[in-house]
Structures are given as C-alpha cells and as structure tokens.
N, C-alpha and C positions, 0 to 999 in steps of 0.2 A: 802423268808420270807412272812408271812401272815401279811399284813399291813392294818390297819383300820384308816381312817381319819373321823373326826366328824366336821361338819360345821352346822351352825344354819339353813340355808334356801337355798333351790334350787327352783327357780321359772322360769316360762316361759318368764318373762319380765326382768330377771336379776336384780331384785330389791336389792338383798343383795350384788351385785357388787363384789369387789375385793376378799374377802375371799373365795367365792365360785369358782371364776375363778382360784385362786391360788391353792386351794385344787385339783381341777380337773386336772390342768396342772401337778402338782407334781405326782398325781396318774397315769396319762397317761404315764409319763416317767418311773415310777416304773414298770408299767405293761409291757412296752416295754422291760424292762430289765429282765423280767421273774418272777417278784414278784406276789403273789396272793393278789389283792387289793380290797378294799371295801370302799365306801363312805356312811356314815349314815347322814341323815338330814331330816328336814321337807320338805314337797313339797307344793307349792302353784301355782295355775294356774287360768287363766281366765276361767269362765264357769265350765264345768265338766271334763276337760281334765285330764286323769289319769296320775299318775307319770310313767315315763319311767323305765324300768328294768335296763337300763344302761345309763350312761351319759358320757360326754367328747367327744372329737373329735373321730369320728368313733364308738362311743358307746362302748368303751373298758373297762369302769369302772362300775362294778356292783353297783347298787344303792339300798340301803335299806331305806325306807321312810315311813312316815305317813302324812296325811293331816295336814296342819298348822291350828291349832285352836287358836283363841285369847282368852286366859284364864285370862289375865290381861288387862283390857281395857286402851286405851290411852297411851301405853308404847312402841309403835313401835314394833321392833323385840324382845325386851326384854320379852314381854308378850305372845309370840307364843309358843305353846307346844301341844303335843298329848300324852295322858297317855300311850298308847301302845308303844310309842317310848322308854319308859323305858325298856320294855321287849326286844325290838330290840337291844338296847345298851348292856344290860346284856348278851344276847346270842352272839352277834357279837364280842364284846370285849373279851369275854371268849376264843375265838379261836385265838386271835391276838398274834403275836410275838412282834409287836410294835404298839403303839397307838399314834396318832398325832391329837391333839385337836386344832381347829381354834376357839379360845375362846374369847368371849366378855362378857359383863355383861348382860346375858340373860338366860332364863330357860333351853334351850337346852345345852348351854355350862356348866351350873351348873350340869345338869344331866349327861353329858358325863364325867366330872371330877369326880363326885361322883361314877359313875359306874366303872371307871378305878381304883379308889382307892379300892372299894369293891372287885373288881376282882383281886386285888394285881398285877396290871400291871404297868410296867414302862411306863411313858408317857411323851411326849414333848408337849409344848403348843406354839402357834403362835397367838399373839393377834392383829396383823394388825393395831396397833395404836388405838384400841378400848378401852383399859383399861388405863384411865388417872386418876389422883387424883381427887376425887369427895367428896364434903362435904354435898350434899343434903341428907335429912333423908332417902329416899328410897335407895340410893346408899350405905349409911353407914350400913343399915340393911342387904342389900344383901351381902355386902362385908364380913360380919361376917362368912358366909358360903363359899363364893367364894374365898376370898384371901387365907385362909389356904389350900384349894385344889390346887390353883395355885402354892403355895410354895412347894407342893409335887411333882412337875414336875422334871424330870431329867435335863431339860433345857428349857428355854424360848427363843424363836426366835424373834429377833427384826430387824426392817428395818433401823431405823435411830438413830442417837445419841440422838435426842429429845425423841424418844420412849424409848430408854434405860434409860434416866434420869427419865422419868415419871413412867415407870414400876418399877424402883428401889425404887422410893418413895412409890409406892403402896405396894410393897412386903416387904420392910424393909430389915434389915441386914440378916434375915434368909431365904431370897429368894434363888432360884436356880440360876445356872449360866445363864447369859444373853448373848446369842450368836447371832452375826450378820449374817443375811441371806437375800439376795435380793430375790425379787419375780422373778422367772424365767418364761420365756415365751416359750411355745412349738410351734415351727414354722414348718410348712410343708416344706419338702425339695423341693417339686415341685411347690411352690407358684409362681404365675405369678404377679410380682410386677412392671414389666416394660411396661405393656400394656398402650396404650394411654388413657388419661382421657378427656372425652368430656366436654366442657364447664368450667365454673368457679363456681363450687359448693363448698360451705364452710359449714362444719357441726360442730355441737355440739353433743356429744354422751356421756351422763352421766345422773345420776338422776337429775330431776328438783327439786333441793334442794337449800336453800339459800347458803350453803357453796360452791356449784358448780357455783354459780353466773350466771345463764342463762340470767338474765336481762342485764349483761355486754355484753353478746354475741349479744343481740338484739341491744343495743346501738352501738356496734362495727359495726353491719350490716348496721345500718342507715348511719354511717359515710362512710363506704366503698362504699355503693350504690351510693353516690354522684359522685364518681370517676369511678366506674365500674357498669354501668347500666345493664349489662348483667349478673352480679353475682347473684347467688341465695343462700339462707341461710336456712338450715334445722336444727331444734333441734330434737334429738331423745332421748328417755329415759322415764322411769317411773316417773309420777308426784308424788313428795313428798312435795307438798305445794306451789310450785312456778309457776305452769302453769297459774292460773288466772292472776297473775301479769304480766307474760310474754305476755299473750294475750292482756291485757290492754295497755302495752307498745308498742306492735306492732301497735295497733290501734292509739295510741297517736302520734306515729312517722309517720304514714301514709305509712307504708311499708308492708301492708298485701299482696301485690301481689308479694313480693320478699322474705319474711320470712314466713316459715311455721313450724308447729309441726307435726312430722312424727310418733309420738307414741313410745311405747317401742318396742325394737327389741330383738329377741333371738340371740344367739351367731353367728350363721351362717349368719343371716341377717345383724348383726352389721359388720362382716368382709366385706360383700359385700358393705355396705355403705362406709367403709373406702376406698375400692378399687375404688369407683366411684368418691370420693371427690378429689378436687384439694388441699384443705387445711383442716386440723383438728384443731379446737381451743378448748382448755380447760381453761376457765377463773378462775377456782377454786383457792382458797388460802389455805395455810397450808395443802396441800395434801401430806401425807407421802410418798406414792409410787403409783402414778396413773397408774393402769394397762391399762386403755384405751389409754394412751399416748404410752405405749409399743406396744399395739396391732396395733395402727395406724402406728408406725414406722416399724413394722414387715411387714405391707402391702404396704410399700413404699409410705406412705402419709406424706407430709410435715406437721410439727406440730408447732403450736404457743401455748405457755404455760406461766405460771407466775413464777417469781423468788423465790416464797416461796414453790414450789414443792420440795419434797425430792430428786428428781433426776435432778433438773434443772441445778445444777452446773456441773454435769457430762455431760449432753447434751450440755450445752454451751461450755464446754471445748473441746468437740469433734465437735463442730459446727454441731450438729445433730438436732437442733431445734432453732427456734427464741424465745428467752426468754425475757419476758417483765415484767414491774411492775404491770401488771394486769388492768391498767386503760383502759376504752374503747378507748381512743385516741391512747395509745400505741399498743393495740391489733389491732386496725384498721390500723395503720401504718405498722405493721408487715404483716398483711394479704394483704394489698395493694402491698407491696414490692413483695410478693410471686406471686400474680396474674399477676403482670407486668413483671415478670422475670422467664421464663421457665427454664433457666439455673440454677438459684438459687434453684428452686424447685427440680431440678434433683440432685444438690449437697447435699441438705438437705436429700433427700430420700436415697441417697447412704450412707451418713454418719449415718443416722438412722439405716439402715440395718446392718452396721458394728457394731454399738453400741449394737444392739440386739445380734448379733453373738458372740461378744467378751466379753460383760459384763453381759447381762441380759438373757443369754441362760439357759433354764431349765436343760440342761445337767450338767452344773457346779453346779447348785443348788442341784440336786439330788445326785451328787457325795458326797456332804457334808452331805446330809440327810442320805444316806446309812451308812456313817461312824457314824453319831450320833445314828442311830437306833441300831447299833451293839456295840457301845462303850459308856461308861459313860463319859461325857465331864468333863474337869477340869474347875474350876471357873475362869471367866474372868471379 
C-alpha cells in the first residue's frame, strides 16, 4: 500500500515531541513490511540546516516538507504553516491508498484534513490527546472548520479512556468510531542495554514546559544530593518557557555544580543520553502516553514517573517503573532507592524491557493499523 502520514512539525530539537515520534515509528515499521510510505510535515531547525530527504531510524521514511513559518503570532504550533505545503499535501495525498493524520488544533492538521476530503480519500486520525473540549473564542472559531473534518474520518485513534471521553464530547454523536491504539515503540534488535553505566547520572528529558514540571526535578535533585554527593543531574529538552525558572531555582538551592541544562537533543543523542543515565525521571502530570518513558525503558534505563501518567498503572502492575505521587519528596525517595540498590535498578530495567516487548511493541500496533487501513472499522 501507498501510505501517507501527516504530522504538524518535524524539528532538529524534537519540539513537537510524541506525535512526530509516533508517526515516524509507525512508518518505519510499515516500510519494513514493504509498504510505500511518506511523511508530510513542516520542518524547523536551528540556523540554516536544510530538511532531510528522509527521516526515522536509518533514514527509511521519505520526508516531504516546507520550512515552518509563523503565520499566526503567539499561538505556538497552531500558527505554523507554509503556503506551498498545501500543494505538497494535494500532490502526495492524491497518490495515497491510505491517509493517516496526526491531528491537533493547528493549521497543518486543518490543511491535511481538508486536502484528504477534497481528494476523496478515506483517512484515519490520531489526536494524541491534543483535541480536548475548549470554550475559548479562538478554539470555537477554529472548530467550525476543524471538527466537521474530524467527523469525516473512518476512525479516530485514542490512547486512553480519558482521551476517548474528551474526543467524544468534541465530536458529538455523529463522530466516527473511536478506536484504542497504544503508541508502539520500534526497538533495534541489536540494542545493547546491558552495558555498565558509569556514575550516578539522573536525567530529565522532555520539553521544559510547566506541564512537564522541570522545577520538580530540580527540587528532587536538591534533596537527593544531600544523600548522594556524587550524583549528577541533567535536564535535556527544548525550552518552552520554564528554563529561566529552572535556572533561578538551581541558583536558589545552591546546586549549580551538580545540576545542569544540556539543551535540546536530536533522537540519536537522546537515546545515547538514556544509555548513559542511571535513572530517568519524568515529573510531568496528566501525561496521556509519555513516549520518553517508553524510550528510556527500551534502552534499559530505570524510570521514575508519576501516577497520573496514562501508562503508570500498567508499569506499576509489571513492577517496570517506580511510580510516585509526583511530589519532589516522593521523586527523591524513589531516585535514592535506585541509586542505592544496583539490584533494584537491574530488576526494573529487565521488567521495563519486557513491558516494551509484550505491550508497547510497534509490531502489534502496526498489525492493527494495517487492518484498519484495509477495512472500515465498526463503531465502538
């Protein structure tokens, strides 16, 4: 099959996060099964770096892109667009056997939905928790165009029951079937997850955004440092407003020699950071499906997360992560336990790898996607 996925943004700093990683992983697996795949998105890079012709692990996914222009100021990714992307969408979707739109409330998603409808293509959507009920005037105006196009999908893929409820409220009774689909992770068969990890490095790897709570990571680091003076703490990720506060807090706590900001990382550098770390900590709350947690588990890195994560219950049941209430004190207690106990780190790493292989594998996800692309789903 000729498969086309549309996502809002691909960037060298991973700023759009989960939707881009999910789209790339799905297409990589589809390509490995012999499908003709294409990803369409805007491209953004620091400096003048040109967009790659292919993306994904090993560069297997052809990439059609235009530079990301901010055509609506002050609206984050919602206001990014390039006029020539409309032509790219028209041309690329016209050749597709199946169209998969990773859609949020933004101009690229709106354009992709509209072009799929104009091209009379069946399409599926995956909203990644980005489409919630909104009453703000801008959202209500946008939804007059956006929601009818979402209703035209042959199916909408959801991660969690919360997302199902919220999307059902947005779409109303005339919406398409809402189909559960986990985010699958593509893991290299030859990955080396058992190599020794030097030192006690604890990392945060996510956008520096209030929902990710990087300040809680710093507070945790200050507490752990009192017990483990050799531990070092690094925050990685694109700044989305929280970096000044993080730096002030590091200074206030007097831990500038043990806590540092490592900047944004591309995907390969992020994987290497997981492999070096003794512990990965994600303090964010109400995270529907944290791909960074899955990436860390796949690399054999013990994980500390919060109980409001959409996958926390499954990880806790499998004893594949230490799940906390998200307070700095609880995070610090979990990290200290791991730093003090090499056997516990090993058990968590083993359980985490099993969770990836048995539950969160991209193989099982794409089995379901292939069936969906070929067959119209029943209402669920």
